[in-house]
N, C-alpha and C positions, 0 to 999 in steps of 0.2 A: 777440804771442800767435799760436800756430799757427792757421791757418784751419780746421783740422779739429776744433778744440776749442771748446767752448761754455762760457761763463761763467754757470753756474747760480747765481743769487742769489735768495734768498727775497724775494718781493714782499709788502709789507705791505698786505693786502687790507682794504678797507672794504666791507661787504656790505649791500646793500639787497634786500628781499624784496617781490615784486610778485605779486598774485593777487586772487581774489574772496574773499568772506566765508567760504564753506565750505572752500576750499582753505587759506586762512590759518588757519582754526580747526583743520584737520587737522594742520597743521604745529605749531600751538600745543600739541597733545596730546603731541608728542615731548618738550616741555620741562616736562611736568607730573609727571616721575618723581623730582623732587628735584635733578636736574642742570641745570635750566634756566638759572639765573644763570651757572653755570660754562661751559655750552656757548655761551651768548650772548657771554660775554666772550672765549672762545677763538676763536669764529667771527667776531668783530668785526662783529656785526649792529648797524647804527646806525640803520636806519629801515625802514619798510614802506609800501607803497602799494597802493590799491585800483584795480581796472580799471573805471572808469566808475561807481563807487558812492560814496555819501557815507560818510565814516569815522565818523560819530557812533555812540557806543556800542560801538565795536570796539576792544579792547585785546588783540591777538593775542599780544603779547610784553611782559612787565613791563619798564617803563622805556624802551620803544622807541616813538618817535612814529610815527603813521600819517597818511599824506597821501592826498588824493583821487586823485592821479595820479602816475605815475612821474616826469613832468616836474617837478612840484612837489617831489618827493622829491630829485631830482638838483639842483634849484635850491638847496634848503636844505642839502643835503649834497654839495657839489661833489667831495668826495674819494672818493665811492663809485666803486669800479672793478670791482665784481662784483655782478651782479643774479641772484637766484634767482627763477625763474618757477614758481609753485606750482599753477596751474590745469591746465596741460597742453593748453589750448585752442589749436588751430592758428593761428587768425587773430590771437590775442593774441601768440603767439610770433612770427608774421611781422611784426606791428606793432612789437614790441620790436626785432627784428633790423634793421628799416628805420630806426628813429628813435633808437636808442641811439647815443651817441658811440662813435667807434672805440676809445677808450681803455677802454671798459667791456666786460667779459666777460659774456656771457649764458650761464647754466647752466639748462637745462630741468628740468622737474619730475622726470623719471626719474633724471637724474644727481644732482639735489639730494637726492632721497630716499636714494640710495646713499651719498652722502657724510655725510648726517646720521646714518645708521645706524652709521657708523664711530665716531662720538663715544661712544655708550654702550659699544660694544665695547672701545674703548681705556680708558675709565674703569673698566670691569669688570676689564680686565687689570691696571690699576694697583692697584685694590682687592685683587685676588688676590695681586699681588706684595707689597703691604703686609701682608696677612694671612699670607702665607708667611714673610715676614721676621720678623713677630711670633712665629709658631710656632717658627721656628728659634731665635730668641733665647730663648724660654721653654724649649725642649728643652735648649739649651746650658747655661742657668742651672741647670736641674734636675740634669743630669748632673754639672756642676761641683760641686754641693752634696753629692753622694754621697761617702762616705768610701772606698768601694771604688775600686780602680784599674780604669779602663775604657779599652780600646783598640779601635779600629776598623781592621780589616785588609782588604786586597783578596785576591783568590784567589792571588796570588803571595807572600802573607805579608808584604807591605809595609804599613807603618803609614800610614793616611790620616787618622787623628784620634785624639785622646787627651783625657781630662778633666783637670781641675786637679790631682787627686791624683797622676796619673802625672807631670805636669810638675813638681810639687813634689818628688816622690820622686827623679826622675832629675836634676833641676836643668836640664832642657832646655826651651826654648821650643817652641811648637807647630810653628813653621817648621823647627826643628832635628830634630823627631821625624818629620815627614811625609816619606815616601819611604824611610825606613830599614827594614832588616829587623828582625824581632822579636828574633832571636837576638843582635843587636848591643847590646841593652839588657837582656839577661838578668841580668847582674850587678847592675845598678841596680834591676831590678824583682823579682828572685828568682822568675822565672817557670818554674823547672825543675819537672819532675814529681817525684814522691816519691823521696827518696834511696834508693839500694839497688835501684832498678828500672832497670837500665841498658838493658833491651830495651823499655821502655814508650815508646810513641809520645806525643809532646806532644799535648794535646787539640786544639790548632789543626790539627795534621796530620790527626788523626782526623776532625775536622769537615769539612775540605777533601776528604778521601777519601770520606766517607760521606754528607755533606750533612745530618748529624744533630747535635743538641746533644751535648755531651760534658762530663764532670765528672771531676776527679781531685784527689787530696790532694797537697800539696807541703810540704816542710820545708826549712828553711835555718837557718844559724847566723849571727848578726850579728857585726859586728866586736868586740863585747864578749863573745862566746862564749855568747850566750843563744840557746836554741832557739826558733824561730818556726814556727807551723803556718798554712797558708792553703789555701783552696779555689780551684781554677781552674774557671771555667765558660766554655764556648764555645757560641755560638748562631749558626746559619747564617741569612743574609738572602737570600731568593730573590726574584727579579724575573722575572715571566713564566715561572715554573717553573725558572729557571736560578740557580745559586748565584753571587752577585756580591760578597757581603761576609761577613765573620765578625766578631762582637762577642766580645771576650774580657773577662771580669770576674775580678778577683783580690780575694778577700775574706779578711782576716786573721781567723783563728779561734783564735789563741793563747790568749786569755783563756777562750774557751768550752772549749777542750781541757783547760786547766788545771782548770776547774770539773768537767768530766766525769771527769778522773783522780781528783780528790779525792772525788767521789761514789762512784766505783768502790772507792777505798780505804776509804771509810766502810762500804760494803757488805761488804768483806772483813773489816773489823774487827768488824762485827756478827756475821758468821758465826763468826769466831774466838772471840768472846765466848760464843756459844752452846755451842761445843765445849770451852771452857776447863774448865768444871766436870767434864764427862765425862773429859777428859784427866787432871785432878787426881786423881779418885777411881779411875779404871779403869787408869791407867798408872802413877802414882806408887806405888800400893800394891804391885803386884808388883815394881816397880823397887826399892822399899825392901827387899823380901824377898830379891831377888837380891843386892843389896849386902851385906845382913846375912850371908847364907850365905857369900858370897865372903870377907868379913872373917873369919868363923869358921874357914873352911878355911885362911886365911893363917896362923892361929896354930897350925896343926898342925905338930908337930916333924918328922914323917916326910916332908914334902914334898920332892920332887926339884926340880931347877932348872927343868926344862921346865914342870912343873905350876905352879910359882910364877910363871913368866912369863905363863902363860895366865890365872891368877887376877888378876895385875896389869892385864892387858888388860881383863878383865871389869870390874874396879873403875874403871879409867880411863874406859871407855865408859859405865859407869853414871853416873859423875859428869858426863860430858859431856851425856848425855841429861837428867839432872836439871837441868843448867844451862839447856838449851834449854827445858825445861818452865817453869822459873822466868821466863825471858825472855818466853815466850808469855803466861804469867799476868800478869806485870807490865805487858805491853804492852796487854792488854785491860782492865785496871783503869783507872779515872779517875786522872789525875795528881794526886798529893797535894801540894798547894802551900800553904805557910804564907803568911799575910798578911805580906808583907815587901817591902822595897825594897832595891835594891843599886846599886852603882856599877860599871859594866861594866869600867872601867879597872882597878879593884882585882881583879875576878874574872879578867881577862885576865892581870894580873901573877902572881897566885897560880897559875893554870893553867900558864903558861909556865915558872914555877919548878919545878912538879912534873914537866913533860915535858922539861925542858932536858937531863937526862942521856940520855934515849932519843934526842933529836935529835942531840946531839953524837956519840953512838956511831954514828950513820948519816951523819956528816959533813953535817948539815943546819944551816944558819945561820938562827937565829930572830930576828925583829925585831918590836917592838911600836911601831906608829905611833899616837901619842896626839893626840887633839884636846881641847883644854881647853874648859871651860865646858859640857860635856855634862850633860843632866839625869839624875837617877837614874831607874831603870826600875822598873816595878811587877812584880817577879818574885822568886821564891825564888832567892837566890844559888847554892844547891846545884844546883838544876835547870839554871841557866845554865852553871854549871861542868861539869855532866855533859854537856851538849850540846857545849861547847867542847872537852872532852877527846876525845869521839868524833870531832869534826872534825879535831883535830890528829892523832889516831891514823890516820885515813884518809889525811891528807896525808903522814904519814911513810911509810905503806905504798906510796904512789904515788911515793916518791923513794928507792928502795933504794940507789941509788948516790950519794946526796947531792943537795943543792939548796938552795933558799931557801924559808923559811916566814915569811909576814908576817901578823901579826894587827893589825888596825886598828879603831878605833872612831870613828864619825862619825854625823852626822845624815843620814838618808835619808828623804825624803818625810814629814817630821814624826815619824818614828820613830827610835829609837836603833839604828844598825846596828853589829853586831859581825861583822867579816869575817875569814875565814881563807882565805888565798890561797897556793898552792904552785906550784912549777915542775916538777911531775911529768909523767907521761905523758898526763894528761887523760882524759876519758871519751868513748868513741866516740859519735857522734851517734845511732847506731841504738838505743842503750840509754839515752840520756840522760833520756828521759821516764819510765823505769822505776826509777830509782835510789831514789826515795822509796817504792816499793811494798814492803809487808811481804814478808819471806822472799826478796827478790831480792838476790843476792850474786854478785860476780865473783871472790871470793877462794877459793872452794872450801872454806871453813870458816865456822863460825858460823851463826847463824840468819837473817842478813840483815835484822836489825831496827834497825840503828844509825841510818841516816838516817830511816827510818820513825818511830822513836821521837823523833827530834829534831823532825820535823814535828808529831807528836802533842803534844809538850810546848809547842811554839810556838802551836799552835791553842788549847790549853787555857788559856794565859796571855794570849790575845788578840794574839799576834804573828804572824810569818810567817817563812818561810825561802825564799831564792832560790838558784839555782845557775847558774853560767855556766862553760863549759869549752871548751877548744879542744885537739884532739888534738896531742900533742907539745909543748904550750905551758903546760899547767897547768890548775888548777881553782880557782874562787873560790866559796865558800859564804858567804852573808850571813844572819845571824840578825837579824830585825827585831823589836825589843822595844818595848812601849808605855811611853812616859815617864810619870813621875809628874806629874799636873796640879796647878796651883796652885789647889786647891779648899779652901775653909775647912772644917775639921772641926767637927762639932757640939759644942757645949759640954757636957761630961759632967756638969757641975753644974747645967745648966739644967733 
């Protein structure tokens, strides 16, 4: 070993305390805060001694024997190698220095008080550390239980933490996420701002720039072509007035948005219903007169060719307007449904048979994928057929240059699903949430009530309709129909 180095090894101290009654009692007060047993054990206090007094009736420390002199204490406990003097009296300290063996270290009252004060401080630190650990564990548990995606970022946009929802969605462990840039997991997290807003700053960037909370709407299309909506919230974390962290929360609001859209549609239908009577009486009556006079003029023998063409235009436009009015009136009336049941495969076969000629004329190949053992559905077959015809017409219009049309029937979440899938041009994401709205159309013709009517029929019969689409890859619309339940009918003779 080098001469300049010292081998520091921890010495196992055995401590004895020497003092008078009053000073020992003062030291005893240090141990009356609930930490006494622990401190005695850690300090290795094995005995105490009085200076020239009888120890009867004195128990300064629980479980620690008291001797009438320090000599008796050292005789009974020869392994004591450190003595604490508690009185601070000079002559007693001088006596101890003169008579204690060389192997025993003497610690005077002032030094003893200093070291004893360290014990509560250390225990307080340990208690605080345990409390902090418990608080961190509780906070982590709460954050992991939330369904929202929560990310913690530093001021460089690097990830410093993420909750369980983020790890589950991305498939990455915490150690794989920490230190990565936020934009590296955009595809997995769908954290882009709203589509169509190319110049919009990401909310994280806005919060880092302004130091204020930010909120924005985001949309995305999943691998199945379904539209999702979510809200992004960012909150700044300041320490001593300086921005040090950003918390980002992503909340899926797809279901809420769907309910809001349906509520808006119901409000539109209510408004349309109020206007339908006015439309029927105030518009159809003069329209009938226009059509009647136009037909009367058409029977005039002296008509020239130009006049006849104009009259034909008047009649054609009158018929088109009358058709629009009929659609509006039919749309606002409750769906008339017979108490009936139907087999979706039979309806699908009949409908494809009716539409087969139109499909072949456009070079569209049709396929019916059947699933055996499907239950019957509680719906009027004519209404289901009407919905299916509208869907197939839309699919054919989306494939003017040919393609494939698949109709399939299967169970979906306890309902009977009737799907129509095409390989057409798809529906742009920007308008996907509007296709079921009344009077919305991208065809430049018609009243735009086809899909809206389908949704209305499905709602009236207790079913649902879903849509998924990807631009350039096609569209799939699914009718979800309630199955017939195995409930016994009441006996009509009972």
